[in-house]
C-alpha positions in Angstrom: -107.8 -15.5 -84.2 -105.4 -13.2 -85.9 -106.9 -10.7 -88.3 -105.2 -9.1 -91.3 -103.6 -5.7 -90.9 -105.0 -2.2 -90.7 -104.0 -1.3 -94.2 -106.9 -3.3 -95.4 -109.0 -0.4 -94.4 -107.1 1.9 -96.7 -107.0 -0.5 -99.6 -110.7 -0.4 -99.7 -110.8 3.3 -99.1 -113.7 2.9 -96.8 -112.0 3.8 -93.5 -115.2 4.7 -91.8 -115.9 5.4 -88.2 -119.3 5.9 -86.7 -119.6 9.1 -84.7 -123.2 8.5 -83.6 -122.3 5.9 -81.1 -123.2 2.2 -81.1 -126.8 1.3 -81.5 -128.9 0.6 -78.4 -129.3 -3.0 -77.6 -131.4 -4.7 -80.3 -134.0 -7.3 -79.7 -132.7 -9.5 -82.4 -129.1 -10.7 -83.0 -129.6 -10.4 -86.8 -130.5 -6.7 -86.5 -127.3 -6.2 -84.3 -125.2 -8.0 -86.9 -126.7 -6.0 -89.8 -126.3 -2.8 -87.9 -122.6 -3.5 -87.4 -122.2 -4.6 -91.0 -123.9 -1.4 -92.3 -121.4 0.7 -90.2 -118.5 -1.3 -91.8 -117.6 -2.8 -88.4 -116.8 -6.0 -90.1 -114.9 -7.7 -87.3 -117.8 -7.2 -84.9 -120.4 -8.1 -87.6 -118.5 -11.3 -88.6 -118.5 -12.6 -85.0 -122.3 -11.9 -84.8 -123.0 -13.7 -88.1 -120.8 -16.7 -86.9 -123.0 -17.0 -83.8 -126.2 -16.8 -85.9 -125.0 -19.7 -88.1 -123.9 -21.7 -85.1 -127.4 -21.2 -83.7 -129.0 -22.5 -86.9 -129.5 -19.4 -89.1 -128.2 -20.7 -92.5 -129.8 -18.1 -94.7 -128.2 -16.9 -97.9 -128.2 -13.3 -96.6 -126.2 -14.3 -93.5 -123.6 -16.3 -95.4 -123.3 -13.5 -98.0 -122.6 -10.9 -95.4 -120.3 -13.2 -93.4 -118.3 -13.8 -96.6 -118.0 -10.0 -97.1 -116.8 -9.6 -93.5 -114.1 -12.2 -94.1 -113.3 -10.8 -97.6 -112.9 -7.2 -96.4 -110.5 -8.3 -93.6 -108.4 -10.5 -96.0 -109.6 -13.8 -94.5 -109.8 -15.2 -98.0 -110.0 -18.9 -97.2 -112.9 -18.3 -94.9 -114.5 -15.9 -97.4 -114.3 -18.6 -100.1 -116.1 -21.1 -97.9 -118.9 -18.6 -97.1 -119.4 -17.6 -100.7 -119.4 -21.2 -101.8 -122.4 -21.8 -99.5 -124.2 -19.0 -101.3 -123.5 -20.1 -104.8 -124.3 -23.7 -104.0 -127.8 -22.8 -102.8 -128.7 -19.8 -104.8 -128.6 -19.4 -108.6 -129.8 -15.8 -108.9 -126.7 -14.2 -107.3 -125.3 -10.8 -108.3 -122.4 -11.3 -110.7 -120.1 -9.4 -108.3 -120.2 -12.3 -105.9 -118.8 -14.6 -108.6 -115.9 -12.3 -109.0 -115.4 -11.9 -105.3 -115.6 -15.7 -104.8 -113.0 -16.1 -107.6 -110.8 -13.5 -105.9 -111.0 -15.4 -102.6 -110.1 -18.6 -104.4 -107.2 -16.9 -106.1 -106.0 -15.4 -102.9 -106.1 -18.9 -101.4 -103.9 -20.1 -104.3 -106.7 -22.1 -105.9 -105.9 -20.5 -109.2 -107.5 -23.0 -111.6 -110.7 -23.1 -109.6 -110.8 -19.3 -109.5 -110.5 -19.3 -113.3 -113.5 -21.6 -113.6 -115.6 -19.3 -111.4 -114.4 -16.3 -113.5 -115.6 -18.0 -116.6 -119.1 -18.0 -115.2 -118.7 -14.4 -114.1 -117.8 -13.2 -117.6 -120.6 -15.2 -119.1 -123.1 -13.6 -116.7 -121.8 -10.1 -117.4 -121.6 -10.7 -121.2 -118.0 -9.4 -121.1 -115.0 -10.7 -123.0 -113.8 -13.9 -121.3 -110.4 -13.3 -119.7 -110.6 -16.3 -117.4 -107.6 -18.1 -119.1 -105.3 -15.4 -117.8 -106.1 -16.6 -114.3 -105.2 -20.2 -114.9 -102.2 -21.3 -113.0 -100.0 -22.2 -116.0 -100.7 -19.0 -117.9 -100.5 -16.8 -114.7 -97.1 -18.2 -113.6 -95.7 -17.9 -117.1 -96.7 -14.2 -117.3 -95.3 -13.5 -113.8 -92.0 -15.3 -114.6 -91.4 -12.9 -117.5 -91.1 -10.0 -115.1 -89.4 -11.8 -112.2 -85.7 -11.8 -111.1 -85.6 -8.1 -111.5 -85.2 -7.0 -107.8 -82.9 -7.2 -104.9 -84.9 -6.9 -101.6 -84.0 -6.0 -98.0 -86.0 -5.3 -94.9 -85.7 -1.9 -93.3 -84.9 -1.0 -89.7 -88.0 1.0 -88.9 -90.5 -1.8 -88.9 -92.4 -2.5 -85.7 -94.9 -5.1 -84.4 -97.5 -2.6 -85.5 -98.4 -1.7 -89.1 -95.8 0.2 -90.9 -96.3 0.9 -94.6 -96.9 3.4 -97.5 -93.6 5.3 -98.0 -93.6 8.6 -99.9 -90.3 10.1 -101.1 -89.5 13.4 -99.3 -86.6 15.0 -101.2 -83.5 12.9 -101.9 -82.8 11.5 -98.4 -86.1 11.0 -96.5 -89.4 9.3 -96.8 -92.7 9.9 -95.0 -94.7 6.8 -94.1 -97.7 5.6 -92.1 -97.4 3.7 -88.8 -99.6 2.4 -86.0 -96.6 2.3 -83.7 -97.1 3.3 -80.1 -96.9 7.1 -80.0 -97.4 7.5 -76.3 -101.2 7.9 -76.4 -102.5 6.3 -73.2 -105.9 5.2 -74.7 -105.2 3.4 -78.0 -108.0 4.3 -80.4 -109.1 1.3 -82.5 -110.9 1.3 -85.8 -114.1 -0.6 -85.9 -113.2 -2.2 -89.3 -110.5 -4.5 -88.0 -109.8 -3.4 -84.5 -106.3 -2.1 -85.2 -104.7 1.1 -83.9 -105.0 4.3 -85.8 -102.3 5.5 -88.2 -100.0 8.6 -88.0 -97.3 9.9 -90.4 -93.6 9.7 -89.6 -90.4 10.7 -91.4 -87.4 8.4 -91.8 -83.9 9.0 -93.1 -82.7 7.0 -96.2 -79.3 5.4 -95.5 -76.6 4.8 -98.0 -77.7 1.2 -98.7 -81.4 2.2 -99.0 -82.4 1.4 -95.4 -84.6 3.6 -93.4 -83.6 5.0 -90.0 -84.5 7.5 -87.3 -88.3 7.4 -87.4 -89.7 10.7 -86.3 -93.3 11.9 -85.9 -93.8 14.6 -88.5 -94.1 18.1 -87.2 -97.1 20.3 -87.7 -100.9 19.8 -87.9 -101.2 16.7 -90.1 -101.5 14.0 -87.5 -104.8 13.7 -85.6 -106.2 11.1 -83.3 -107.6 9.2 -86.2 -106.1 7.8 -89.5 -103.7 9.6 -91.8 -101.6 7.9 -94.4 -100.4 7.8 -98.1 -98.3 10.9 -98.4 -97.3 12.4 -101.8 -94.9 15.3 -101.6 -94.0 17.7 -104.4 -90.4 17.7 -105.6 -89.8 21.2 -104.1 -90.9 19.8 -100.7 -93.4 22.5 -100.2 -96.8 20.7 -100.6 -98.0 17.4 -99.2 -101.1 15.5 -100.4 -102.2 12.8 -97.9 -105.2 10.7 -96.8 -107.2 11.3 -93.7 -110.5 10.5 -92.1 -113.1 13.2 -92.7 -112.0 15.5 -89.9 -113.2 18.9 -89.0 -112.6 21.2 -86.0 -110.9 18.5 -84.0 -113.6 15.9 -84.5 -114.6 13.4 -87.1 -117.1 14.7 -89.5 -119.8 12.5 -91.1 -122.7 12.3 -93.5 -126.3 12.0 -92.5 -125.9 8.3 -91.9 -123.2 9.0 -89.3 -120.4 7.7 -91.5 -117.0 9.3 -91.8 -115.3 8.5 -95.1 -111.7 9.1 -96.2 -110.7 12.4 -97.9 -107.5 13.8 -99.5 -106.0 16.7 -97.8 -103.1 19.1 -98.5 -100.6 20.7 -96.2 -97.9 23.3 -96.7 -94.3 23.0 -95.4 -93.6 26.2 -93.4 -90.2 26.2 -91.8 -90.1 22.4 -91.5 -93.6 22.1 -90.1 -96.7 20.9 -92.1 -99.4 23.6 -91.7 -102.5 25.0 -93.4 -104.1 21.6 -93.7 -107.1 21.7 -96.0 -109.4 19.1 -97.5 -109.7 19.1 -101.3 -113.1 20.1 -102.5 -115.7 18.3 -104.6 -115.5 16.4 -107.0 -112.3 15.0 -105.4 -113.8 14.6 -101.9 -117.4 14.1 -100.7 -119.1 13.2 -97.4 -120.7 10.3 -99.2 -117.7 8.4 -100.6 -114.0 7.9 -99.9 -111.1 9.3 -101.8 -107.4 8.7 -100.9 -103.9 7.5 -101.8 -102.9 10.6 -103.8 -100.0 10.2 -106.2 -98.3 12.9 -108.4 -97.4 12.5 -112.1 -93.8 12.8 -112.9 -94.3 16.4 -114.2 -96.7 17.2 -111.3 -99.5 18.2 -113.7 -101.8 15.4 -112.6 -102.9 13.9 -109.4 -103.8 10.2 -109.4 -106.0 8.9 -106.6 -108.3 6.1 -105.5 -112.0 6.3 -104.8 -115.0 4.0 -104.2 -117.5 6.5 -105.6 -120.3 4.8 -107.6 -119.2 1.4 -106.1 -120.5 -0.8 -103.4 -118.1 -0.9 -100.4 -114.9 -2.7 -101.1 -114.5 -1.9 -104.8 -112.2 1.0 -105.4 -111.0 2.4 -108.7 -108.2 4.7 -109.9 -108.9 8.3 -111.0 -106.9 11.2 -112.2 -107.4 15.0 -112.1 -105.4 17.9 -113.5 -103.1 20.0 -111.3 -102.6 23.7 -111.9 -99.5 25.7 -111.0 -99.0 26.1 -107.3 -100.6 22.7 -106.6 -104.2 23.8 -107.2 -106.4 20.9 -108.2 -108.8 21.2 -111.1 -112.3 19.6 -111.3 -111.8 17.5 -114.4 -111.9 14.2 -112.5 -111.6 11.2 -114.9 -111.8 7.5 -114.1 -109.1 5.4 -115.7 -110.2 2.9 -118.3 -111.1 -0.7 -118.0 -107.6 -1.9 -118.8 -106.7 -0.5 -115.3 -109.9 -0.7 -113.3 -111.6 -4.0 -112.6 -114.6 -5.2 -110.5 -112.0 -5.8 -107.8 -109.9 -3.3 -105.8 -107.4 -1.0 -107.5 -105.4 1.1 -105.0 -102.1 2.8 -104.1 -101.1 4.4 -107.4 -97.6 5.7 -108.1 -96.1 7.3 -111.2 -92.3 7.1 -111.7 -90.0 9.5 -113.6 -90.6 7.5 -116.8 -94.4 7.8 -116.6 -95.0 4.2 -115.7 -98.1 3.9 -113.5 -97.7 1.4 -110.7 -100.7 0.3 -108.6 -101.9 -2.6 -106.4 -104.9 -4.7 -107.3 -106.7 -7.9 -106.6 -108.8 -7.6 -109.7 -105.9 -8.4 -112.1 -104.4 -11.9 -112.3 -101.9 -12.3 -109.4 -100.4 -14.5 -106.8 -102.9 -13.7 -104.1 -104.1 -10.8 -102.1 -103.1 -7.4 -103.6 -100.3 -7.7 -106.2 -98.3 -4.8 -107.6 -98.8 -4.0 -111.3 -97.1 -1.7 -113.8 -99.0 0.1 -116.6 -97.8 2.0 -119.6 -99.7 3.6 -122.5 -99.0 2.5 -126.1 -99.0 4.8 -129.1 -102.8 4.6 -129.1 -103.0 5.8 -125.5 -104.2 2.4 -124.2 -102.6 1.1 -121.0 -100.8 -2.2 -121.0 -100.7 -3.8 -117.6 -98.2 -6.4 -116.3 -97.6 -8.0 -113.0 -94.2 -6.8 -111.7 -93.0 -10.3 -110.6 -92.6 -12.6 -107.7 -89.9 -10.8 -105.8 -92.2 -7.9 -105.1 -95.4 -9.9 -105.2 -96.4 -12.8 -102.9 -99.5 -14.8 -101.9 -100.2 -12.0 -99.4 -101.0 -8.3 -99.8 -98.2 -6.3 -101.6 -98.8 -2.6 -102.1 -97.5 1.0 -101.9 -94.7 0.5 -104.5 -92.5 3.6 -105.1 -89.3 3.9 -107.1 -86.9 6.8 -107.6 -84.5 7.7 -110.5 -81.7 5.6 -109.0 -83.9 2.5 -109.4 -84.2 2.2 -105.6 -87.5 2.1 -103.9 -89.9 0.7 -101.3 -93.0 -1.3 -101.1 -95.1 -2.7 -98.3 -96.3 -6.3 -97.6 -97.9 -8.4 -94.9 -96.1 -11.6 -96.1 -94.5 -12.0 -92.7 -97.8 -11.7 -90.9 -97.8 -7.9 -90.4 -97.6 -4.8 -92.6 -93.9 -4.1 -93.1 -91.8 -1.9 -95.4 -89.2 -3.5 -97.7 -86.5 -1.7 -99.6 -85.5 -2.8 -103.1 -83.2 -2.1 -106.0 -84.5 -2.7 -109.6 -81.9 -4.5 -111.7 -83.7 -4.3 -115.0 -86.8 -2.4 -116.2 -90.2 -3.9 -116.5 -90.9 -5.3 -120.0 -94.1 -4.2 -121.6 -93.2 -5.7 -125.0 -92.8 -2.3 -126.7 -90.6 0.7 -126.4 -92.2 3.1 -124.0 -89.6 5.9 -124.1 -90.0 9.1 -126.1 -88.1 9.5 -129.4 -86.3 12.5 -130.7 -85.5 12.2 -134.5 -84.8 14.4 -137.4 -82.3 15.3 -140.1 -79.7 17.8 -141.2 -80.3 19.6 -144.5 -78.0 21.9 -146.5 -80.2 25.0 -146.8 -78.4 26.4 -149.8 -78.8 23.2 -151.9 -81.8 21.6 -150.1 -80.0 18.3 -149.8 -79.4 16.1 -146.7 -76.0 16.3 -145.0 -74.2 13.2 -143.8 -71.8 12.9 -140.9 -73.1 15.9 -139.0 -72.2 15.5 -135.4 -75.4 15.5 -133.2 -74.6 16.1 -129.5 -77.3 15.5 -126.9 -77.1 17.4 -123.6 -79.2 17.1 -120.5 -80.7 19.9 -118.5 -77.5 20.1 -116.4 -75.6 20.9 -119.6 -73.9 17.5 -119.5 -73.2 15.7 -122.8 -75.1 12.4 -122.8 -74.2 11.0 -126.2 -73.2 11.9 -129.7 -74.4 10.7 -133.2 -73.4 11.2 -136.8 -76.1 11.6 -139.3 -76.4 8.9 -141.9 -76.3 9.3 -145.7 -79.9 10.6 -145.6 -78.8 13.2 -143.0 -81.0 11.4 -140.4 -80.5 10.6 -136.7 -82.6 9.2 -133.8 -82.3 9.3 -130.0 -84.3 7.4 -127.5 -84.8 9.9 -124.7 -86.2 9.8 -121.1 -89.6 11.2 -120.5 -90.1 14.4 -118.5 -86.6 15.6 -119.3 -85.4 18.7 -121.1 -82.7 18.3 -123.7 -80.4 20.5 -125.8 -79.2 19.3 -129.2 -76.2 20.8 -131.0 -75.6 20.1 -134.7 -72.1 20.8 -136.0 -69.8 20.0 -138.9 -66.6 21.6 -140.1 -67.3 24.5 -142.3 -71.0 24.8 -141.5 -72.8 26.9 -138.9 -73.4 25.3 -135.6 -77.1 24.9 -134.7 -78.5 24.6 -131.2 -82.1 23.3 -130.6 -83.9 23.1 -127.3 -86.3 20.1 -126.7 -88.9 20.5 -124.0 -89.8 17.6 -121.8 -91.8 14.9 -123.5 -94.4 12.4 -122.5 -93.6 8.6 -122.6 -93.8 7.3 -126.2 -94.1 10.8 -127.6 -92.2 11.5 -130.8 -90.6 14.9 -131.5 -89.0 15.9 -134.8 -86.0 18.2 -134.5 -84.4 19.2 -137.8 -81.4 21.4 -138.5 -81.0 23.7 -141.6 -77.3 24.2 -142.0 -75.2 26.3 -144.4 -71.7 27.7 -144.6 -70.5 29.2 -141.3 -69.6 32.4 -143.1 -73.2 32.9 -144.3 -76.2 34.5 -142.7 -79.9 33.8 -143.5 -81.8 37.0 -143.6 -85.5 37.6 -142.8 -86.4 37.4 -146.4 -84.8 33.9 -146.5 -82.0 35.2 -148.7 -78.4 34.2 -147.7 -75.5 36.6 -147.6 -71.8 35.9 -147.0 -70.0 37.6 -144.1 -66.5 38.9 -144.8 -63.8 40.0 -142.3 -64.4 43.6 -141.4 -68.1 43.6 -142.1 -70.4 45.3 -139.6 -73.1 43.0 -138.4 -75.3 46.0 -137.7 -75.7 46.5 -141.4 -75.6 42.8 -142.4 -78.5 41.7 -140.2 -80.2 45.1 -140.0 -79.8 45.6 -136.2 -81.8 48.4 -134.7 -79.6 51.0 -132.8 -78.4 49.9 -129.3 -79.7 52.4 -126.9 -78.3 53.3 -123.4 -79.6 55.4 -120.6 -79.1 59.1 -121.3 -75.4 60.0 -120.5 -75.0 56.5 -119.0 -74.0 53.0 -120.1 -76.8 50.8 -118.8 -78.3 48.9 -121.8 -82.0 49.6 -122.2 -84.4 46.6 -122.2 -85.5 47.6 -125.7 -82.0 46.9 -127.0 -81.4 43.6 -125.4 -83.5 41.8 -128.0 -81.1 43.2 -130.7 -78.1 42.0 -128.8 -79.7 38.6 -128.4 -79.6 38.3 -132.2 -75.9 38.7 -132.0 -75.7 36.0 -129.3 -77.7 33.6 -131.5 -75.5 34.3 -134.5 -72.3 33.7 -132.6 -73.6 30.5 -130.9 -74.2 29.1 -134.4 -70.8 30.1 -135.7 -68.0 29.4 -133.1 -65.3 30.8 -135.4 -66.6 34.3 -135.4 -65.0 36.9 -133.2 -66.3 40.4 -132.7 -64.9 43.8 -132.0 -67.6 46.1 -130.5 -67.0 49.8 -131.3 -69.0 52.4 -129.5 -69.3 56.0 -130.7 -71.0 59.2 -129.5 -72.0 62.4 -131.1 -70.0 65.6 -130.8 -72.1 67.2 -128.1 -70.6 67.4 -124.7 -67.0 67.5 -123.6 -64.6 65.4 -125.6 -63.1 63.5 -122.6 -66.5 62.7 -121.2 -67.7 61.3 -124.6 -64.6 59.1 -124.8 -65.1 57.7 -121.3 -68.8 57.2 -122.0 -68.2 55.3 -125.2 -65.6 53.0 -123.6 -68.1 52.2 -120.8 -70.8 51.5 -123.3 -68.5 49.2 -125.4 -67.6 47.3 -122.2 -71.2 47.1 -121.1 -72.1 45.5 -124.4 -69.2 43.0 -124.1 -70.3 42.2 -120.6 -73.9 41.5 -121.7 -72.7 39.1 -124.5 -70.5 37.3 -122.0 -73.4 37.0 -119.6 -75.4 35.3 -122.3 -72.7 32.7 -122.7 -70.3 34.1 -125.4 -66.7 33.3 -124.5 -64.7 36.4 -123.5 -61.8 35.5 -125.9 -64.2 36.0 -128.8 -65.0 39.6 -127.8 -63.2 43.0 -127.5 -64.6 46.4 -127.0 -63.4 49.9 -127.8 -64.8 53.4 -127.2 -64.0 56.1 -129.7 -66.1 59.0 -128.3 -66.6 61.5 -131.1 -63.4 60.8 -132.9 -65.0 58.9 -135.8 -68.0 60.9 -136.8 -69.6 59.8 -140.1 -71.0 63.2 -141.1 -70.3 66.9 -140.7 -71.7 67.2 -137.2 -68.5 68.0 -135.3 -68.1 70.5 -132.5 -70.0 73.7 -133.1 -71.6 72.6 -136.4 -75.4 73.0 -136.3 -77.1 69.6 -136.9 -80.5 68.1 -136.6 -81.2 65.4 -133.9 -81.5 62.8 -136.7 -78.0 63.8 -137.9 -76.5 63.5 -134.4 -78.2 60.1 -134.0 -76.2 58.7 -136.9 -73.1 59.3 -134.9 -74.4 57.7 -131.7 -73.9 54.1 -132.9 -72.5 50.7 -132.0 -70.6 48.6 -134.5 -70.0 44.8 -134.4 -67.0 44.2 -136.6 -66.6 40.6 -137.8 -63.4 38.6 -137.6 -62.7 34.8 -138.0 -60.4 32.5 -136.0 -59.2 29.2 -137.2 
């Protein structure tokens, strides 16, 4: 008899291994079966329960646990038969078994029968009746809406063993889990379903999206037990991954002798993954499993799966905040009921648009685990849809990941074994509402306080590439549908008006940000008191905008930090007014040798020009001149006694305005 694949262990997040050894021979076969069952050795326990039934033990407890053994190893047809025996003979059955029986029926493609059982389940629970969503006609119609969106291909690295669960590693690699032969002479087996243990490998992404050159990852991540589900930060420095509770080279366990799954981190040090550490409580515990870490698009949150507060088999999605440097906070939060069900939610992934993908057998699907997509609406409530029948099948489909190029990978046992498939998404998932952030606003004439039509609104990405351009309407308004988690620059410009530049920080999906522009004549300046003055050719901006003196090192020409803020005001003014050109004149007082003062002032003028160029002002808009002590503005020439304050008046920089057409 062929059993389902090893990833079932990881779906349920109960990859548990007894480290206390097998029990001594029991006097009763039931005690042996229950002992194996309680250690989550469901293959062994199932065989023992089958023998008990064959020998005449038809008790409800035996059939219930046999159904669980089948259920947890994805033998859904057999599980449905066992659960039906329980429900036929017992009326006072826990509601969870109605849900589990319905899942087994659904996974066996008995959709309408599953819907009938779910109707009983919702009635027993007193919850809103969602059984109609599981009926075949409604289910297939909903799935069809999202279908025909993918082009699939198998990848080269699949083996007869289990291969699954890719995580992107930079632009050209993935890390994935495999039970392929790694040269270990004694193949260690897991008691859950008697499959080999998993290790992490890297593979290269080919031009067509294939995966090649599988290589065992370097470092200390792989042990002689399970590790899987890698999530790597964009800088490639930190990996989150799943592993059996492992300490000092051995499995660690709780007082019952059970080793649960935990989430670990590792650091990339010269290409090797080192400094492996388990996350602390409340992420991990010796008394429940946590695993399948996934990073939010902006890497401020860590999504993961846990079976805490559940009986074995039922796992939910959780999220926790991440601090800078990859440090995990303790604000663990379970996602809402629109995501989590009485079934199994697992393998989360968040794409660059903020869409949460996950696998579940608790939402209406084709059978086994299906991949679902979830997006929050304006009220912060997730909307969940099945991603369609290219990705999903009547078997287990899971570990979905997609990059910005709409290319990705998922895993499935549709061909009888866990394999990795590549895909290209041809159109986005449809949630029935716009899920992108919106940038909107208007241009206003500050002098007259009226909207300005036909202002050019240019949108730039964080690479300073122009994405698109708009003209404001008669009300001075514009609107842009942006991408989440992206920084933007917006430039407002119109002939004869100042040019305004606005920075827009990365936004969350469906967030709305208002960005307005107050514009006025490009030969005007708005002062701190909100008054507006007109600039004329030959004016000194130092006086117009009340610049503080530009200071340099004593007898040197290095600009002091305290003066850079003043020069930045010049930069902002020139950015808003592309027609302005400046002549920077530098002057000294009369003290010191005349030729030294002349050279010093020239160097200071050039240093000022260089600073402005460094800040993005075009060199053809700037010129610098040094006049030494030749243009004193008071009596303090050579040999004339003056106060320090009087000398200071002569040590000055001038920013003389000109205009170009």
